[in-house]
C-alpha positions in Angstrom: -10.3 57.3 34.2 -9.3 55.1 31.3 -6.1 53.1 31.1 -4.3 53.5 27.8 -2.1 50.5 28.1 -3.2 47.3 26.3 -3.6 44.5 28.8 -4.6 41.7 26.4 -2.4 38.6 26.6 -1.5 37.0 23.3 -2.2 33.3 23.3 0.9 31.1 23.1 1.0 29.1 19.9 3.4 26.2 20.2 3.6 25.6 16.4 5.0 29.1 15.9 7.5 28.5 18.6 8.5 25.2 17.1 8.9 26.8 13.6 11.2 29.5 15.0 13.4 27.0 16.9 13.6 24.7 13.9 14.5 27.7 11.7 17.3 28.8 14.1 18.7 25.3 14.4 18.6 24.8 10.6 20.4 28.1 10.1 23.1 27.3 12.6 23.5 23.7 11.5 23.8 24.5 7.8 26.4 27.2 8.6 28.5 24.5 10.2 28.5 22.3 7.2 30.6 23.3 4.2 28.5 24.1 1.1 30.0 21.3 -1.0 29.4 18.7 1.8 25.8 19.9 2.2 25.1 19.7 -1.6 26.6 16.1 -1.5 24.4 15.2 1.4 21.3 16.4 -0.5 22.4 14.7 -3.7 23.1 11.4 -1.8 19.7 11.6 -0.1 17.9 12.2 -3.5 19.9 9.4 -5.1 19.0 7.0 -2.3 15.3 8.0 -2.6 15.2 7.5 -6.4 17.4 4.5 -6.9 16.8 1.0 -5.6 19.6 -1.2 -4.6 20.6 -4.9 -4.4 21.6 -6.2 -1.0 23.0 -9.6 -0.1 20.8 -11.2 2.6 21.9 -14.2 4.6 19.5 -17.0 5.4 19.8 -20.5 6.6 20.7 -21.9 3.2 23.4 -19.4 2.5 22.9 -16.0 1.0 21.0 -14.4 -1.8 20.8 -11.0 -3.5 17.5 -9.2 -2.9 16.4 -6.0 -4.7 15.3 -3.3 -2.3 12.9 -0.6 -3.7 13.9 3.0 -3.6 11.8 5.5 -1.6 10.2 6.8 -4.8 9.4 3.2 -5.9 7.7 2.6 -2.6 5.7 5.8 -2.9 4.6 5.0 -6.5 3.8 1.4 -5.5 1.6 2.5 -2.6 -0.2 5.0 -4.8 -0.8 2.4 -7.5 -2.0 -0.2 -4.9 -4.5 2.3 -3.5 -5.8 3.3 -6.9 -6.2 -0.3 -8.1 -7.9 -1.3 -4.8 -10.3 1.7 -5.2 -11.0 0.8 -8.9 -11.6 -2.9 -8.1 -13.9 -2.1 -5.2 -15.9 0.4 -7.4 -16.1 -2.2 -10.2 -17.0 -5.2 -8.0 -19.6 -3.2 -6.1 -21.3 -2.0 -9.3 -24.7 -3.5 -10.3 -23.0 -5.7 -13.0 -21.1 -7.7 -10.3 -23.7 -8.1 -7.5 -27.1 -9.7 -7.0 -30.0 -7.3 -6.8 -32.7 -7.4 -4.1 -34.6 -9.9 -6.1 -31.7 -12.3 -6.2 -30.9 -11.6 -9.9 -27.2 -11.7 -10.6 -25.6 -8.8 -12.4 -24.5 -9.6 -16.0 -20.8 -9.8 -15.3 -21.3 -12.0 -12.3 -23.8 -14.2 -14.2 -21.2 -14.7 -17.1 -18.4 -15.5 -14.6 -20.6 -18.2 -12.9 -21.8 -19.6 -16.3 -18.3 -19.8 -17.6 -16.9 -21.4 -14.5 -19.9 -23.7 -13.7 -18.8 -26.8 -15.8 -15.4 -26.9 -14.2 -16.9 -26.2 -10.7 -19.4 -29.0 -11.1 -16.7 -31.3 -12.3 -14.5 -30.6 -9.3 -17.4 -30.9 -6.9 -18.7 -34.1 -8.4 -15.4 -35.9 -9.1 -14.5 -36.7 -5.5 -18.0 -37.9 -4.8 -18.1 -40.2 -7.9 -14.6 -41.4 -7.2 -15.6 -42.4 -3.6 -18.6 -44.2 -4.9 -16.6 -46.1 -7.5 -14.0 -47.0 -4.8 -16.7 -48.5 -2.6 -18.1 -50.5 -5.6 -14.6 -51.9 -6.3 -14.2 -53.4 -2.9 -17.7 -54.8 -2.5 -17.1 -58.1 -4.0 
């Protein structure tokens, strides 16, 4: 004898439950807010997200005005920072900027060192020479 009723149990999916609850709350909540007020809330949120502002900040010496980035400026700033970091890392890890396994410098690194070498040597040697001259001055 076969049983014709389906006895499989559907698995509970919390994300579906959450979506349904959020949808019902959203529908109920928005119905409580007048349409004009809701549009203004959305408009204000967008304005705040897209427009920076100047705030007066107090510190020990008084107060000063400080510009605070908007949300969109923060997003763009972070994206640009990430892209610049990735580009710099790729560039500085390329064969032009590193030594190879034989100790040979890449051409960009070699040029940077060659261009900076005179000033680096001058800075390194100046304090040693100055100390030697100082000792010679006080010998007699």
